[in-house]
N, CA, C and O atoms as CSV, one atom per row, in Angstrom:
chain,resi,resn,atom,element,x,y,z
A,1,MET,N,N,0.872,-1.247,-0.136
A,1,MET,CA,C,0.080,-0.231,0.024
A,1,MET,C,C,0.892,1.227,0.205
A,1,MET,O,O,1.567,1.441,1.212
A,2,ASN,N,N,0.748,2.270,-0.949
A,2,ASN,CA,C,1.422,3.668,-1.007
A,2,ASN,C,C,0.620,4.224,-0.062
A,2,ASN,O,O,-0.559,4.331,-0.401
A,3,SER,N,N,0.922,4.628,1.074
A,3,SER,CA,C,0.091,5.957,2.004
A,3,SER,C,C,0.412,7.329,1.468
A,3,SER,O,O,1.423,7.663,0.851
A,4,LEU,N,N,-0.631,8.068,1.813
A,4,LEU,CA,C,-0.151,9.510,1.963
A,4,LEU,C,C,1.286,9.854,2.621
A,4,LEU,O,O,2.026,10.649,2.041
A,5,ARG,N,N,1.664,9.263,3.809
A,5,ARG,CA,C,2.625,9.600,4.433
A,5,ARG,C,C,4.130,9.686,3.654
A,5,ARG,O,O,5.045,10.456,3.945
A,6,ASN,N,N,4.110,8.393,2.287
A,6,ASN,CA,C,5.011,8.403,1.446
A,6,ASN,C,C,5.305,9.550,0.271
A,6,ASN,O,O,6.231,9.476,-0.537
A,7,VAL,N,N,4.294,10.661,0.346
A,7,VAL,CA,C,4.427,11.227,-0.908
A,7,VAL,C,C,4.990,12.473,-0.439
A,7,VAL,O,O,4.741,13.033,0.628
A,8,LYS,N,N,5.820,12.865,-1.406
A,8,LYS,CA,C,7.014,13.954,-1.190
A,8,LYS,C,C,6.286,15.329,-1.516
A,8,LYS,O,O,5.331,15.496,-2.275
A,9,VAL,N,N,7.116,16.476,-0.597
A,9,VAL,CA,C,6.628,17.939,-0.859
A,9,VAL,C,C,6.615,18.082,-2.281
A,9,VAL,O,O,7.465,17.674,-3.072
A,10,GLY,N,N,5.322,18.846,-2.574
A,10,GLY,CA,C,5.283,19.487,-3.891
A,10,GLY,C,C,4.762,18.304,-4.915
A,10,GLY,O,O,4.714,18.584,-6.112
A,11,GLU,N,N,4.358,16.950,-4.461
A,11,GLU,CA,C,4.022,16.342,-5.160
A,11,GLU,C,C,2.389,16.061,-4.805
A,11,GLU,O,O,1.926,16.211,-3.674
A,12,THR,N,N,1.664,15.659,-5.893
A,12,THR,CA,C,0.062,15.562,-5.924
A,12,THR,C,C,-0.436,13.965,-6.086
A,12,THR,O,O,0.112,13.238,-6.915
A,13,ALA,N,N,-1.323,13.572,-5.381
A,13,ALA,CA,C,-1.585,12.280,-5.548
A,13,ALA,C,C,-3.228,11.982,-5.404
A,13,ALA,O,O,-4.026,12.851,-5.054
A,14,THR,N,N,-3.554,10.757,-5.696
A,14,THR,CA,C,-5.114,10.654,-5.442
A,14,THR,C,C,-5.395,9.998,-4.584
A,14,THR,O,O,-4.442,9.253,-4.352
A,15,VAL,N,N,-6.504,9.754,-3.680
A,15,VAL,CA,C,-6.925,9.014,-2.910
A,15,VAL,C,C,-7.721,7.947,-3.463
A,15,VAL,O,O,-8.743,8.235,-4.086
A,16,ILE,N,N,-7.253,6.353,-3.255
A,16,ILE,CA,C,-7.828,5.595,-3.468
A,16,ILE,C,C,-9.071,4.667,-2.658
A,16,ILE,O,O,-10.133,4.212,-3.082
A,17,LYS,N,N,-8.336,4.609,-1.130
A,17,LYS,CA,C,-9.199,4.168,0.186
A,17,LYS,C,C,-8.905,4.907,1.467
A,17,LYS,O,O,-7.746,5.221,1.740
A,18,VAL,N,N,-9.842,5.174,2.203
A,18,VAL,CA,C,-9.491,5.459,3.593
A,18,VAL,C,C,-9.383,4.242,4.341
A,18,VAL,O,O,-10.322,3.446,4.332
A,19,HIS,N,N,-8.240,3.994,5.045
A,19,HIS,CA,C,-8.368,2.710,5.793
A,19,HIS,C,C,-8.528,3.235,7.203
A,19,HIS,O,O,-8.473,4.456,7.353
A,20,GLY,N,N,-8.713,2.485,8.212
A,20,GLY,CA,C,-9.056,2.764,9.626
A,20,GLY,C,C,-10.281,2.249,10.033
A,20,GLY,O,O,-10.789,1.535,9.169
A,21,ASP,N,N,-10.913,2.365,11.028
A,21,ASP,CA,C,-12.369,1.941,11.660
A,21,ASP,C,C,-12.757,3.206,12.586
A,21,ASP,O,O,-11.994,4.006,13.127
A,22,GLY,N,N,-14.146,3.155,12.611
A,22,GLY,CA,C,-14.733,4.193,13.044
A,22,GLY,C,C,-14.710,5.697,13.379
A,22,GLY,O,O,-14.628,6.490,12.441
A,23,ALA,N,N,-14.755,6.004,14.241
A,23,ALA,CA,C,-14.347,7.797,14.505
A,23,ALA,C,C,-13.341,8.331,13.831
A,23,ALA,O,O,-13.450,9.458,13.346
A,24,VAL,N,N,-12.032,7.472,13.685
A,24,VAL,CA,C,-10.841,7.947,12.859
A,24,VAL,C,C,-11.084,8.267,12.020
A,24,VAL,O,O,-10.993,9.470,11.773
A,25,ARG,N,N,-11.592,7.247,10.979
A,25,ARG,CA,C,-11.865,7.364,9.658
A,25,ARG,C,C,-12.912,8.268,9.131
A,25,ARG,O,O,-12.803,8.997,8.145
A,26,ARG,N,N,-14.296,8.087,10.176
A,26,ARG,CA,C,-14.980,9.172,9.977
A,26,ARG,C,C,-14.460,10.625,10.027
A,26,ARG,O,O,-14.644,11.486,9.167
A,27,ARG,N,N,-13.841,10.736,11.080
A,27,ARG,CA,C,-13.160,12.575,11.226
A,27,ARG,C,C,-12.131,12.523,9.793
A,27,ARG,O,O,-11.760,13.641,9.438
A,28,ILE,N,N,-11.721,11.555,9.088
A,28,ILE,CA,C,-10.801,11.853,8.485
A,28,ILE,C,C,-11.670,12.228,6.870
A,28,ILE,O,O,-11.235,12.992,6.008
A,29,MET,N,N,-12.806,11.546,6.817
A,29,MET,CA,C,-13.397,11.824,6.032
A,29,MET,C,C,-14.546,13.161,5.938
A,29,MET,O,O,-15.209,13.645,5.020
A,30,ASP,N,N,-14.437,13.364,6.941
A,30,ASP,CA,C,-15.281,14.717,7.485
A,30,ASP,C,C,-14.564,15.620,7.126
A,30,ASP,O,O,-15.238,16.568,6.724
A,31,MET,N,N,-12.847,15.890,7.046
A,31,MET,CA,C,-12.373,16.381,6.313
A,31,MET,C,C,-12.124,16.797,4.996
A,31,MET,O,O,-11.258,17.545,4.540
A,32,GLY,N,N,-13.127,16.118,4.420
A,32,GLY,CA,C,-12.932,16.376,2.643
A,32,GLY,C,C,-11.871,15.082,2.181
A,32,GLY,O,O,-11.464,15.057,1.019
A,33,ILE,N,N,-11.555,14.279,2.920
A,33,ILE,CA,C,-10.378,13.098,2.075
A,33,ILE,C,C,-11.350,11.782,2.184
A,33,ILE,O,O,-11.708,10.978,3.044
A,34,THR,N,N,-11.564,12.051,0.778
A,34,THR,CA,C,-12.466,11.089,0.559
A,34,THR,C,C,-12.418,10.164,-1.269
A,34,THR,O,O,-12.162,10.889,-2.229
A,35,LYS,N,N,-12.612,9.024,-1.462
A,35,LYS,CA,C,-12.023,8.372,-2.660
A,35,LYS,C,C,-12.022,9.751,-4.010
A,35,LYS,O,O,-12.822,10.649,-4.272
A,36,GLY,N,N,-10.763,9.343,-4.579
A,36,GLY,CA,C,-11.342,10.133,-5.779
A,36,GLY,C,C,-10.241,11.561,-5.780
A,36,GLY,O,O,-9.339,11.685,-6.609
A,37,VAL,N,N,-10.546,12.610,-4.639
A,37,VAL,CA,C,-9.724,13.499,-4.178
A,37,VAL,C,C,-8.164,13.599,-4.550
A,37,VAL,O,O,-7.337,12.708,-4.354
A,38,ARG,N,N,-7.938,14.774,-5.084
A,38,ARG,CA,C,-6.347,15.227,-5.098
A,38,ARG,C,C,-5.885,15.788,-4.231
A,38,ARG,O,O,-6.465,16.829,-3.925
A,39,ILE,N,N,-4.780,15.442,-3.507
A,39,ILE,CA,C,-4.101,15.949,-2.637
A,39,ILE,C,C,-2.861,16.524,-2.960
A,39,ILE,O,O,-2.164,16.107,-3.886
A,40,THR,N,N,-2.601,17.337,-2.330
A,40,THR,CA,C,-1.029,18.006,-2.504
A,40,THR,C,C,-0.422,18.165,-1.258
A,40,THR,O,O,-0.941,18.920,-0.436
A,41,VAL,N,N,0.712,17.497,-0.976
A,41,VAL,CA,C,1.408,18.084,0.110
A,41,VAL,C,C,2.111,19.296,0.224
A,41,VAL,O,O,3.231,19.197,-0.276
A,42,ARG,N,N,1.968,19.945,0.501
A,42,ARG,CA,C,2.852,21.450,0.719
A,42,ARG,C,C,3.667,21.582,1.854
A,42,ARG,O,O,4.552,22.383,1.551
A,43,LYS,N,N,3.839,21.121,3.230
A,43,LYS,CA,C,4.783,21.163,3.829
A,43,LYS,C,C,4.820,19.954,5.037
A,43,LYS,O,O,3.927,19.693,5.844
A,44,VAL,N,N,6.232,19.269,4.878
A,44,VAL,CA,C,6.366,18.732,6.192
A,44,VAL,C,C,6.939,19.072,7.361
A,44,VAL,O,O,8.091,19.457,7.163
A,45,ALA,N,N,6.641,19.094,8.442
A,45,ALA,CA,C,7.121,19.852,9.738
A,45,ALA,C,C,8.811,19.175,9.927
A,45,ALA,O,O,9.225,18.176,9.339
A,46,PRO,N,N,9.454,19.873,10.728
A,46,PRO,CA,C,10.942,19.424,11.023
A,46,PRO,C,C,11.051,17.958,11.111
A,46,PRO,O,O,11.729,17.306,10.317
A,47,LEU,N,N,10.326,17.403,12.162
A,47,LEU,CA,C,10.470,15.893,12.378
A,47,LEU,C,C,9.202,15.291,11.988
A,47,LEU,O,O,8.596,14.442,12.642
A,48,GLY,N,N,8.764,15.908,10.620
A,48,GLY,CA,C,7.809,14.896,10.012
A,48,GLY,C,C,6.432,14.587,10.431
A,48,GLY,O,O,5.661,13.712,10.039
A,49,ASP,N,N,6.276,15.704,11.507
A,49,ASP,CA,C,4.520,15.704,11.941
A,49,ASP,C,C,4.443,16.816,12.896
A,49,ASP,O,O,5.082,17.183,13.882
A,50,PRO,N,N,3.150,17.318,12.055
A,50,PRO,CA,C,2.371,16.935,11.112
A,50,PRO,C,C,2.618,17.273,9.665
A,50,PRO,O,O,3.677,17.842,9.401
A,51,LEU,N,N,1.624,16.943,8.522
A,51,LEU,CA,C,1.910,17.187,7.124
A,51,LEU,C,C,0.924,18.375,7.027
A,51,LEU,O,O,-0.092,18.490,7.712
A,52,GLU,N,N,1.282,19.091,6.249
A,52,GLU,CA,C,0.795,20.314,5.994
A,52,GLU,C,C,0.014,19.930,4.333
A,52,GLU,O,O,0.865,19.730,3.466
A,53,LEU,N,N,-1.220,19.837,3.926
A,53,LEU,CA,C,-1.908,19.532,2.599
A,53,LEU,C,C,-2.895,20.461,2.025
A,53,LEU,O,O,-3.412,21.123,2.923
A,54,THR,N,N,-3.274,20.705,1.036
A,54,THR,CA,C,-4.099,21.248,0.013
A,54,THR,C,C,-5.061,20.414,-0.353
A,54,THR,O,O,-4.702,19.784,-1.348
A,55,VAL,N,N,-6.386,20.060,0.098
A,55,VAL,CA,C,-7.557,19.379,0.030
A,55,VAL,C,C,-8.616,20.223,-0.651
A,55,VAL,O,O,-9.168,21.181,-0.111
A,56,ARG,N,N,-8.852,19.795,-1.866
A,56,ARG,CA,C,-10.451,20.717,-2.186
A,56,ARG,C,C,-10.395,22.012,-1.905
A,56,ARG,O,O,-11.378,22.649,-1.527
A,57,GLY,N,N,-8.806,22.687,-2.129
A,57,GLY,CA,C,-9.084,24.186,-2.231
A,57,GLY,C,C,-8.740,24.690,-1.167
A,57,GLY,O,O,-8.767,25.918,-1.076
A,58,TYR,N,N,-8.203,23.671,0.248
A,58,TYR,CA,C,-8.314,24.275,1.335
A,58,TYR,C,C,-6.985,23.889,1.948
A,58,TYR,O,O,-6.183,23.170,1.353
A,59,GLU,N,N,-6.756,24.434,3.268
A,59,GLU,CA,C,-5.076,23.803,3.887
A,59,GLU,C,C,-5.659,22.837,4.838
A,59,GLU,O,O,-6.844,22.747,5.161
A,60,LEU,N,N,-4.690,22.150,5.228
A,60,LEU,CA,C,-5.357,21.166,6.050
A,60,LEU,C,C,-4.091,20.213,6.752
A,60,LEU,O,O,-3.405,19.408,6.122
A,61,SER,N,N,-4.010,20.424,7.752
A,61,SER,CA,C,-2.670,20.054,8.903
A,61,SER,C,C,-3.352,18.581,9.170
A,61,SER,O,O,-4.465,18.493,9.687
A,62,ILE,N,N,-2.454,17.235,8.704
A,62,ILE,CA,C,-2.913,15.825,9.401
A,62,ILE,C,C,-1.400,15.307,10.088
A,62,ILE,O,O,-0.260,15.574,9.708
A,63,ARG,N,N,-1.841,14.499,11.199
A,63,ARG,CA,C,-0.880,13.479,11.756
A,63,ARG,C,C,-0.634,12.703,10.747
A,63,ARG,O,O,-1.263,12.299,9.770
A,64,LYS,N,N,0.863,12.519,11.366
A,64,LYS,CA,C,1.368,11.105,10.146
A,64,LYS,C,C,0.683,9.814,10.578
A,64,LYS,O,O,0.609,8.879,9.781
A,65,ALA,N,N,0.211,9.733,11.730
A,65,ALA,CA,C,-0.894,8.075,11.594
A,65,ALA,C,C,-1.847,8.099,11.238
A,65,ALA,O,O,-2.531,7.077,11.285
A,66,ASP,N,N,-2.533,9.741,10.508
A,66,ASP,CA,C,-3.742,9.744,10.157
A,66,ASP,C,C,-3.081,9.422,8.565
A,66,ASP,O,O,-3.354,8.482,7.818
A,67,ALA,N,N,-2.262,10.390,8.383
A,67,ALA,CA,C,-1.579,9.966,7.069
A,67,ALA,C,C,-1.193,8.563,6.377
A,67,ALA,O,O,-0.969,8.318,5.192
A,68,GLU,N,N,-1.189,7.799,7.403
A,68,GLU,CA,C,-0.354,6.444,7.345
A,68,GLU,C,C,-1.540,5.772,6.384
A,68,GLU,O,O,-1.252,5.052,5.427
A,69,MET,N,N,-3.131,6.153,6.820
A,69,MET,CA,C,-4.460,5.367,6.869
A,69,MET,C,C,-4.802,5.721,5.572
A,69,MET,O,O,-5.580,4.916,5.060
A,70,ILE,N,N,-4.429,6.810,4.755
A,70,ILE,CA,C,-4.683,7.245,3.477
A,70,ILE,C,C,-4.285,6.277,1.979
A,70,ILE,O,O,-3.206,6.678,1.541
A,71,GLU,N,N,-4.643,5.586,1.455
A,71,GLU,CA,C,-4.213,4.896,0.201
A,71,GLU,C,C,-4.327,5.904,-0.752
A,71,GLU,O,O,-5.346,6.488,-1.120
A,72,VAL,N,N,-2.868,6.083,-1.208
A,72,VAL,CA,C,-3.040,6.812,-2.610
A,72,VAL,C,C,-2.417,6.459,-3.625
A,72,VAL,O,O,-1.679,5.515,-3.342
A,73,GLN,N,N,-2.318,6.888,-5.148
A,73,GLN,CA,C,-1.777,6.343,-6.381
A,73,GLN,C,C,-1.166,7.433,-6.765
A,73,GLN,O,O,-0.534,7.447,-7.821
């Protein structure tokens, strides 16, 4: 599985599937990260956590652990 965590700064990826269960998966999907959406990684903090993304025209910061659950291509 290629996760969002492995996408380099400046690259764009398309979401294939959001893994996880229950409240965590629902929270990720409520932020607009759903199947088929394109995500651009804008910045990564010095220690790698969090990641700053552009999703559906807005800026979003997520933790590495959450990014690991997002399968992209």
